[in-house]
Every structure is written in structure tokens, then in C-alpha cells.
C-alpha positions in Angstrom: -7.0 -6.5 6.5 -9.7 -8.3 8.5 -10.2 -12.0 8.0 -13.9 -11.2 7.6 -13.4 -10.2 3.9 -12.5 -13.8 3.0 -16.3 -14.5 3.5 -17.9 -11.3 2.1 -18.1 -9.2 -1.0 -19.4 -5.7 -1.4 -21.9 -4.9 -4.2 -21.0 -1.9 -6.4 -24.6 -0.6 -6.3 -24.8 -0.4 -2.5 -21.6 -0.4 -0.6 -23.5 -0.4 2.6 -24.4 -4.0 2.0 -21.9 -6.9 2.2 -22.9 -10.3 0.7 -21.9 -13.5 2.5 -20.0 -15.8 0.0 -21.2 -18.9 1.9 -25.0 -18.3 2.1 -25.4 -15.3 -0.2 -27.2 -13.3 2.5 -26.8 -9.5 2.3 -25.9 -7.7 5.5 -25.9 -4.0 6.2 -22.5 -2.5 7.2 -24.0 0.9 8.0 -27.1 3.0 7.8 -28.4 3.9 4.3 -26.6 7.1 3.2 -23.9 7.0 5.8 -20.3 7.7 4.9 -17.8 4.8 4.5 -15.9 5.9 7.5 -19.0 5.0 9.6 -19.3 1.4 8.2 -18.7 -1.5 10.6 -17.8 -5.1 10.2 -19.5 -6.0 13.5 -22.7 -7.4 11.8 -20.5 -9.5 9.5 -18.6 -11.0 12.4 -21.8 -11.7 14.3 -23.3 -13.4 11.2 -20.2 -15.6 10.8 -20.1 -16.6 14.5 -23.8 -17.5 14.5 -24.3 -19.0 11.0 -20.9 -20.3 9.9 -19.0 -20.8 13.2 -16.8 -23.7 12.0 -15.6 -21.9 8.9 -15.1 -18.6 10.9 -13.1 -20.4 13.7 -10.8 -22.1 11.1 -10.1 -18.8 9.4 -9.3 -17.2 12.8 -6.9 -20.1 13.7 -5.2 -19.9 10.4 -4.7 -16.1 10.7 -3.4 -16.5 14.2 -0.9 -19.2 13.1 0.3 -17.0 10.2 0.7 -14.0 12.4 2.7 -16.0 14.9 4.9 -17.4 12.2 5.6 -13.9 10.8 6.5 -12.8 14.4 8.9 -15.7 14.9 10.6 -15.0 11.5 11.1 -11.4 12.5 12.6 -12.4 15.9 15.0 -14.9 14.1 16.3 -12.4 11.6 16.0 -9.2 13.6 14.9 -5.9 12.3 16.0 -5.1 8.8 19.3 -3.2 8.7 20.4 -4.6 12.1 24.0 -5.4 12.8 25.5 -8.0 15.1 27.1 -7.1 18.4 30.6 -7.8 16.9 29.9 -5.5 14.0 28.6 -2.8 16.3 31.7 -3.1 18.6 33.9 -2.9 15.5 32.5 0.5 14.7 34.3 1.9 17.8 38.0 2.4 18.1 39.0 0.1 21.0 42.2 2.2 21.6 40.1 5.3 22.2 39.2 5.7 25.9 36.0 7.6 24.9 35.1 4.9 22.4 34.0 7.4 19.8 32.5 6.2 16.6 34.8 5.9 13.6 32.8 7.5 10.8 34.6 5.5 8.1 33.4 2.3 9.7 29.8 3.5 10.1 29.6 5.1 6.7 31.9 2.7 4.9 34.5 5.1 3.6 38.2 5.7 4.1 39.8 9.0 5.2 
């Protein structure tokens, strides 16, 4: 979800208008009568950059730091369900010249 929604709400009566939480100004997100798929957040971003630049910049920096932190956490833990190189090597029979998978080690059952 876009950081812009930290600063805006949408009125139930007219979903084409978003209201700034900081200055209470209403901004159009699309032409009257257009479908929600045609709405845009561009006017909201422009409003924040021109009228509330400091708050907008802080929110962008915070979002960037959080995204970077999540990315680093994923890199540290690896994808879910991943196995170590040792575990992966153990799935193969080292005596087998073709190094075929041993189904009991992959699936966790005994023959």
C-alpha cells in the first residue's frame, strides 16, 4: 500500500475525493463519475510534496528503511522452506555414482 494513505482519507459520499489529514483539503483522485480503476494518487503525492514536504519526506524515509530492513531479514534467513547445503547434500546417496535422490530423505519416510 502506498505511503500516501497515511495522510489521506476517502469520504464515503464521494470516493473520487481524498481529504488531507494535515490540512483537511479535499483533492480529486479522478473525474466525477469515473470508475475506481481510473483513480490516481498523483494529485495526492503532488499535494504532499508541495504543501507538506517535510512530513512527506519523513514518511518516505521511514518506508524505505522498513523495506530495507525486511529485505535484509529475508537475506539472513533465506526463503522459507530452504535447506542448508549440508542438508541438501545429505539427500543424495554419496555411494551412488549418479547421485540420485533418495526419496526417503526428501519425503521423510523409510522404505
